[in-house]
Structure formats: C-alpha cells, structure tokens
C-alpha positions as CSV (number, residue, x, y, z in Angstrom):
1,A,0.0,0.0,0.0
2,N,1.3,3.4,-0.9
3,T,0.1,6.0,1.7
4,T,2.0,8.9,0.1
5,D,0.2,9.2,-3.3
6,G,-1.5,5.9,-3.8
7,Y,-5.0,4.5,-3.2
8,F,-4.7,4.8,0.6
9,S,-3.4,8.4,0.6
10,I,-5.4,11.4,1.9
11,K,-6.6,13.6,-0.9
12,G,-7.3,17.3,-1.1
13,S,-9.3,18.9,1.7
14,E,-9.2,15.6,3.7
15,T,-5.7,16.5,4.9
16,K,-7.2,18.7,7.6
17,P,-8.4,17.0,10.7
18,K,-12.2,16.6,11.2
19,G,-14.1,16.9,14.4
20,A,-16.4,19.1,16.5
21,Y,-15.1,22.6,17.3
22,V,-16.3,26.1,18.3
23,V,-15.6,29.4,16.6
24,Y,-15.8,32.7,18.4
25,T,-16.2,35.7,16.1
26,D,-15.1,39.1,17.6
27,A,-17.0,41.2,15.1
28,D,-20.5,40.0,16.2
29,N,-19.7,38.2,19.5
30,T,-21.1,35.0,18.2
31,L,-20.1,31.5,19.3
32,T,-20.7,28.9,16.6
33,F,-20.6,25.1,17.1
34,K,-19.6,23.2,14.0
35,Y,-18.4,19.8,12.9
36,G,-16.0,19.2,10.0
37,E,-12.6,20.3,9.0
38,I,-11.2,22.3,11.9
39,P,-10.1,25.7,10.6
40,T,-7.1,27.7,11.7
41,E,-7.5,30.8,13.7
42,G,-7.5,34.1,11.9
43,E,-7.9,37.7,12.6
44,G,-11.0,38.2,14.6
45,I,-11.8,34.6,15.1
46,T,-10.8,32.1,17.8
47,V,-11.2,28.4,17.4
48,Y,-11.7,26.1,20.4
49,D,-11.8,22.4,21.0
50,I,-14.8,20.9,22.7
51,P,-13.8,19.2,25.9
52,D,-14.7,15.5,26.1
53,V,-14.5,15.5,29.8
54,S,-16.1,17.8,32.4
55,S,-13.6,20.7,32.3
56,S,-14.2,24.3,31.6
57,P,-14.3,25.0,27.8
58,G,-11.8,27.5,26.5
59,W,-14.5,29.8,25.2
60,N,-15.5,30.6,28.8
61,S,-12.8,33.3,28.6
62,Q,-15.2,35.1,26.2
63,A,-18.3,34.4,28.2
64,S,-19.3,38.0,29.1
65,S,-19.0,39.1,25.5
66,I,-21.0,36.3,23.8
67,T,-24.4,37.6,22.6
68,T,-25.4,34.9,20.2
69,V,-24.8,31.1,20.0
70,V,-25.3,29.2,16.8
71,F,-25.4,25.4,16.4
72,D,-24.5,24.9,12.7
73,E,-26.4,22.1,10.9
74,S,-23.1,20.3,10.6
75,F,-23.0,19.9,14.4
76,K,-25.7,17.2,14.1
77,D,-22.8,14.8,13.4
78,A,-21.1,15.6,16.7
79,R,-21.8,13.5,19.8
80,P,-20.6,15.4,22.9
81,T,-20.5,13.5,26.2
82,T,-20.6,16.7,28.3
83,C,-22.1,20.2,28.2
84,F,-20.4,21.2,31.4
85,R,-20.2,25.0,31.7
86,W,-20.9,25.5,28.0
87,F,-22.6,28.9,28.5
88,Y,-21.4,29.6,32.0
89,D,-21.7,33.2,32.9
90,C,-22.8,34.3,29.4
91,T,-24.5,37.4,30.9
92,S,-24.9,39.0,27.5
93,L,-26.4,36.0,25.7
94,T,-29.8,36.7,24.3
95,T,-30.1,34.3,21.3
96,I,-29.4,30.6,20.7
97,N,-30.1,29.5,17.1
98,G,-30.1,25.9,15.8
99,I,-30.1,24.2,19.2
100,E,-32.0,21.4,17.6
101,N,-28.6,20.5,16.0
102,L,-27.2,19.7,19.4
103,N,-27.5,15.9,19.9
104,T,-27.5,15.2,23.6
105,E,-28.2,11.5,23.6
106,D,-24.6,10.7,24.9
107,V,-24.3,13.6,27.3
108,E,-23.8,12.7,31.0
109,D,-23.0,16.1,32.5
110,M,-25.1,19.3,32.1
111,R,-23.9,21.0,35.2
112,Y,-23.7,24.8,34.9
113,M,-24.7,24.6,31.3
114,F,-26.8,27.9,31.3
115,Y,-25.5,29.2,34.6
116,N,-26.2,32.9,35.0
117,C,-27.4,33.4,31.4
118,S,-29.5,36.3,32.9
119,L,-30.7,37.7,29.6
120,L,-32.2,34.5,28.1
121,S,-36.0,34.6,28.3
122,T,-36.9,31.4,26.4
123,L,-35.1,28.1,25.9
124,D,-36.4,25.5,23.4
125,L,-34.8,22.2,24.6
126,S,-37.5,20.1,23.0
127,G,-34.8,18.3,21.0
128,F,-32.8,17.3,24.1
129,N,-32.6,13.6,25.0
130,T,-31.4,13.6,28.7
131,A,-31.7,9.8,29.3
132,Q,-28.0,9.5,30.0
133,V,-27.5,12.7,32.0
134,L,-26.3,12.1,35.5
135,Q,-25.6,15.6,36.7
136,M,-27.8,18.8,36.3
137,D,-26.5,20.8,39.2
138,F,-26.8,24.6,38.7
139,M,-28.0,24.0,35.1
140,F,-30.2,27.1,34.9
141,Y,-28.9,28.9,38.1
142,G,-29.3,32.6,37.9
143,C,-31.4,32.7,34.7
144,S,-33.5,35.5,36.2
145,N,-35.3,36.5,33.0
146,L,-36.0,32.9,31.9
147,K,-39.8,32.6,31.6
148,T,-40.2,29.5,29.5
149,I,-38.3,26.2,28.9
150,Y,-39.8,24.0,26.2
151,V,-39.0,20.3,26.6
152,S,-40.3,17.0,25.2
153,S,-40.9,13.6,26.8
154,N,-37.2,12.9,26.0
155,F,-36.1,15.4,28.7
156,T,-36.1,13.0,31.6
157,T,-34.3,13.0,34.9
158,S,-34.5,9.3,35.6
159,A,-30.7,8.8,35.5
160,V,-29.9,12.1,37.3
161,T,-28.0,11.6,40.6
162,S,-27.5,15.3,41.4
163,S,-29.4,18.4,40.6
164,S,-28.6,20.9,43.3
165,D,-29.7,24.5,42.7
166,M,-30.9,23.6,39.2
167,F,-33.4,26.4,39.1
168,T,-32.1,28.7,41.9
169,G,-32.6,32.4,40.9
170,C,-35.0,31.5,38.0
171,T,-37.5,34.0,39.5
172,S,-39.4,34.6,36.2
173,L,-40.1,31.0,35.4
174,A,-43.8,30.4,35.0
175,G,-45.3,26.9,35.0
176,A,-47.8,24.9,36.9
177,I,-46.9,26.9,40.0
178,K,-45.2,30.3,40.5
179,Y,-41.5,30.3,41.2
180,D,-40.8,29.4,44.9
181,S,-37.2,29.3,46.1
182,S,-38.2,26.9,48.8
183,K,-39.2,24.2,46.3
C-alpha cells in the first residue's frame, strides 16, 4: 500500500483533521458550534476544541461578550458527552439558534450549562434527550429572565443523581406553580 500518493493516501481537503469545534467571532460576539474540517485561527476569530471531559471549555474566557450562540447544521454529526459550563456566565447571551442541531443522547453532564445566562427569556430544549444525563447541578442557576423552557418527553431525569440548585434564581419561570425558592 502506498500512503503517500497511492490509493490509501489522503486527498485534497481531507488533509485537515475533522471533528467538533467552536468558533468565536469578535465582530459580532457569536459563538458557533460546527463539525467538519477544523479551521485555523485568523484575525477576529478564535477556534476552540470541545472538551470531552467535564472541564471548563476555552471559550468561557469570552463568556461575558457572547451575545449569540449558533449550532450549525453540521453539528448534528457531533456526539458530545458533556455540556459542562458551555454557557457559564454568558451574561450578554440573548439568542441561541439551531439548538435542535445539538445531539444530547450521549451527554452525561449538564452542570452549569446555562449558569447565569441572565438575559435569556426562552429556551427550546425540545430536542434534548437527557436519558444518559447524571448531573444537572446549577444547570439554569441565575437565569433570572428565563420565563419558559420547552422540553419533550425525551427530557427525563430518571438517571440524574445530582441536581442541586438547578433552578435557583430563575424567578421569572412560569409553570404549573409560580416560582418558589423553597421548592
């Protein structure tokens, strides 16, 4: 087998590694989740790896500047195992587009996922499958403007072993009962 220029060689654009990655764009303070050929950083953009263990993602350093999150359609091919601190302290975040492209069926950790996203008013998590999630501690903590969370029957907590302070500070949530910090 000839791996240099023969049948088993890598051709053209396939020479770049493929995988899940995140791009932060300075010009519009957008964080975009993608899957495919990982680009190189350039002026005004920063490229981050997506951690496969529960550690703070690199883009947390941009947290207070992020106003928009986009899950590109290509991200459907990604299979993250953790969403730990993905939007931690994104106090300027107002919009999440394409979240239906986030496949959560292998995710085990959602701790601090939307922690202190105080400008979000609505979350449509109806595409989330949380059957494997073990930890949801502080998931929506401090989301003081969050009024509505849409979920489906696939958003279950049957495997969850810890969910401390999951909704603490979500004073605008409206559901079957009015928000009560003692419940």
